[in-house]
N, CA, C and O of each residue as an XYZ file, in Angstrom:
264
protein
N     -78.127    206.304     51.020
C     -78.253    205.088     50.200
C     -77.399    204.019     50.771
O     -76.264    204.271     51.175
N     -77.922    202.814     50.817
C     -77.189    201.664     51.363
C     -76.142    201.214     50.347
O     -76.386    201.306     49.144
N     -75.037    200.752     50.777
C     -73.955    200.205     49.919
C     -73.630    198.795     50.338
O     -73.625    198.455     51.521
N     -73.348    197.960     49.304
C     -72.864    196.624     49.607
C     -71.542    196.454     48.912
O     -71.425    196.658     47.704
N     -70.509    196.063     49.714
C     -69.222    195.849     49.173
C     -68.995    194.321     49.107
O     -69.155    193.619     50.105
N     -68.626    193.832     47.935
C     -68.335    192.368     47.753
C     -66.853    192.283     47.416
O     -66.373    192.913     46.474
N     -66.131    191.477     48.222
C     -64.685    191.313     48.058
C     -64.410    189.862     47.855
O     -64.901    189.025     48.612
N     -63.639    189.537     46.856
C     -63.133    188.160     46.641
C     -61.972    188.019     47.581
O     -61.234    188.964     47.858
N     -61.831    186.763     48.081
C     -60.654    186.536     48.999
C     -59.338    186.792     48.348
O     -59.216    186.733     47.124
N     -58.344    187.079     49.159
C     -56.984    187.364     48.628
C     -56.377    186.016     48.110
O     -56.979    184.949     48.218
N     -55.169    186.141     47.552
C     -54.523    184.992     47.008
C     -54.251    183.901     48.096
O     -53.692    184.190     49.154
N     -54.647    182.707     47.808
C     -54.518    181.592     48.674
C     -53.049    181.150     48.783
O     -52.283    181.340     47.839
N     -52.648    180.567     49.914
C     -51.273    180.184     50.181
C     -50.975    178.899     49.395
O     -49.808    178.649     49.093
N     -51.927    178.111     49.065
C     -51.683    176.827     48.405
C     -52.794    176.550     47.399
O     -53.878    177.127     47.491
N     -52.530    175.682     46.453
C     -53.498    175.292     45.450
C     -54.444    174.281     45.944
O     -54.160    173.676     46.977
N     -55.600    174.020     45.284
C     -56.582    173.068     45.725
C     -56.013    171.667     45.823
O     -56.519    170.895     46.638
N     -55.042    171.288     45.092
C     -54.455    169.931     45.110
C     -53.635    169.765     46.394
O     -53.445    168.640     46.858
N     -53.162    170.833     46.958
C     -52.290    170.768     48.204
C     -53.079    170.876     49.514
O     -52.761    170.219     50.506
N     -54.088    171.700     49.490
C     -54.812    172.021     50.716
C     -56.259    172.423     50.340
O     -56.478    173.314     49.519
N     -57.233    171.736     50.968
C     -58.695    172.040     50.570
C     -59.128    173.322     51.264
O     -60.139    173.881     50.838
N     -58.471    173.839     52.278
C     -58.894    175.054     52.970
C     -57.642    175.837     53.286
O     -57.300    175.935     54.464
N     -56.910    176.419     52.298
C     -55.681    177.161     52.608
C     -55.945    178.561     53.139
O     -56.943    179.189     52.785
N     -55.069    179.038     53.970
C     -55.117    180.445     54.348
C     -54.608    181.362     53.223
O     -54.461    180.945     52.074
N     -54.357    182.560     53.575
C     -53.783    183.506     52.547
C     -52.283    183.434     52.497
O     -51.599    183.100     53.464
N     -51.789    183.781     51.268
C     -50.334    183.927     51.062
C     -49.928    185.309     51.595
O     -50.802    186.046     52.053
N     -48.677    185.684     51.558
C     -48.232    187.023     51.942
C     -48.927    188.038     51.013
O     -49.425    189.074     51.452
N     -48.938    187.687     49.678
C     -49.646    188.578     48.759
C     -51.126    188.718     49.079
O     -51.664    189.820     48.981
N     -51.766    187.694     49.438
C     -53.180    187.645     49.765
C     -53.460    188.530     50.967
O     -54.469    189.235     51.013
N     -52.527    188.485     51.970
C     -52.775    189.387     53.174
C     -52.591    190.854     52.710
O     -53.357    191.712     53.148
N     -51.652    191.157     51.880
C     -51.473    192.498     51.384
C     -52.662    192.951     50.635
O     -53.099    194.091     50.796
N     -53.244    192.044     49.762
C     -54.439    192.368     49.035
C     -55.638    192.670     49.950
O     -56.400    193.599     49.681
N     -55.804    191.896     51.017
C     -56.912    192.141     51.951
C     -56.680    193.428     52.678
O     -57.653    194.142     52.919
N     -55.453    193.795     53.057
C     -55.264    195.033     53.724
C     -55.556    196.214     52.794
O     -56.089    197.218     53.265
N     -55.236    196.145     51.510
C     -55.472    197.169     50.575
C     -56.939    197.314     50.351
O     -57.416    198.446     50.265
N     -57.718    196.212     50.245
C     -59.136    196.310     50.083
C     -59.760    196.943     51.315
O     -60.656    197.776     51.179
N     -59.350    196.604     52.426
C     -59.941    197.199     53.702
C     -59.658    198.677     53.741
O     -60.541    199.452     54.110
N     -58.484    199.096     53.382
C     -58.088    200.537     53.427
C     -59.012    201.296     52.443
O     -59.497    202.380     52.766
N     -59.244    200.744     51.284
C     -60.045    201.425     50.313
C     -61.526    201.554     50.827
O     -62.163    202.596     50.677
N     -62.018    200.476     51.420
C     -63.400    200.515     51.837
C     -63.525    201.499     53.092
O     -64.469    202.282     53.193
N     -62.574    201.409     53.973
C     -62.594    202.168     55.223
C     -62.392    203.653     54.921
O     -62.772    204.484     55.745
N     -61.793    204.035     53.744
C     -61.603    205.361     53.414
C     -62.886    206.046     52.843
O     -62.984    207.266     52.715
N     -63.848    205.160     52.516
C     -65.147    205.616     51.964
C     -66.252    205.588     52.988
O     -67.349    206.079     52.723
N     -65.993    205.027     54.149
C     -67.087    204.872     55.127
C     -66.708    205.571     56.431
O     -65.556    205.510     56.862
N     -67.696    206.243     57.065
C     -67.471    206.967     58.307
C     -67.585    206.150     59.527
O     -67.130    206.592     60.582
N     -68.174    204.955     59.474
C     -68.318    204.108     60.638
C     -68.070    202.631     60.305
O     -67.928    202.262     59.139
N     -68.024    201.845     61.287
C     -67.830    200.386     61.113
C     -68.946    199.781     60.318
O     -70.071    200.280     60.360
N     -68.673    198.712     59.588
C     -69.595    198.094     58.767
C     -69.828    196.656     59.258
O     -68.911    196.051     59.814
N     -71.021    196.101     59.067
C     -71.181    194.677     59.289
C     -70.428    193.839     58.251
O     -70.398    194.236     57.086
N     -69.839    192.739     58.595
C     -69.070    191.954     57.727
C     -69.611    190.527     57.712
O     -69.741    189.910     58.769
N     -69.922    190.001     56.552
C     -70.361    188.632     56.406
C     -69.324    187.906     55.609
O     -68.846    188.445     54.612
N     -68.948    186.705     55.995
C     -67.899    185.958     55.284
C     -68.125    184.476     55.311
O     -68.745    183.931     56.223
N     -67.610    183.838     54.293
C     -67.631    182.378     54.223
C     -66.803    181.877     55.388
O     -65.931    182.596     55.876
N     -67.067    180.612     55.865
C     -66.259    180.072     56.866
C     -64.871    179.558     56.461
O     -64.095    179.159     57.329
N     -64.553    179.557     55.200
C     -63.327    179.149     54.686
C     -62.144    180.014     55.233
O     -62.292    181.228     55.372
N     -61.062    179.436     55.517
C     -59.945    180.105     56.110
C     -59.498    181.353     55.331
O     -59.350    182.429     55.910
N     -59.293    181.208     54.079
C     -58.844    182.384     53.235
C     -59.887    183.498     53.212
O     -59.524    184.664     53.058
N     -61.139    183.182     53.356
C     -62.174    184.240     53.403
C     -62.174    184.913     54.745
O     -62.291    186.136     54.819
N     -62.041    184.125     55.850
C     -61.983    184.678     57.163
C     -60.776    185.569     57.290
O     -60.878    186.647     57.874
N     -59.635    185.166     56.766
C     -58.406    185.927     56.871
C     -58.554    187.265     56.016
O     -58.011    188.309     56.378
N     -59.276    187.174     54.927
C     -59.484    188.391     54.083
C     -60.322    189.387     54.852
O     -60.106    190.593     54.734
N     -61.264    188.919     55.629
C     -62.172    189.867     56.325
C     -61.569    190.486     57.572
O     -62.076    191.509     58.033
N     -60.446    189.884     58.180
C     -59.900    190.396     59.354
C     -59.522    191.860     59.363
O     -59.801    192.504     60.374
N     -58.905    192.473     58.326
C     -58.609    193.843     58.355
C     -59.784    194.703     58.438
O     -59.672    195.821     58.942
N     -60.945    194.268     57.972
C     -62.212    195.073     58.052
C     -62.777    195.116     59.398
O     -63.526    196.037     59.722
N     -62.455    194.143     60.229
C     -63.108    194.129     61.572
C     -62.119    194.437     62.673
O     -62.473    194.442     63.852
N     -60.830    194.703     62.277
C     -59.808    194.966     63.309
C     -59.947    196.440     63.747
O     -59.197    196.902     64.607
């Protein structure tokens, strides 16, 4: 059976009023690492990853493709 995992980006480093395309905060990076570990523990092989081009989304997907 096919599975689709949807992950919301980790915590952004700045609010919308400060930066329109912020990267992740330290907490956001930890959140993305934890999400990747959970998914990778359930899958036997690499998965295709699709992501928004926004910086925080790209940074959230990095642990899944590393």
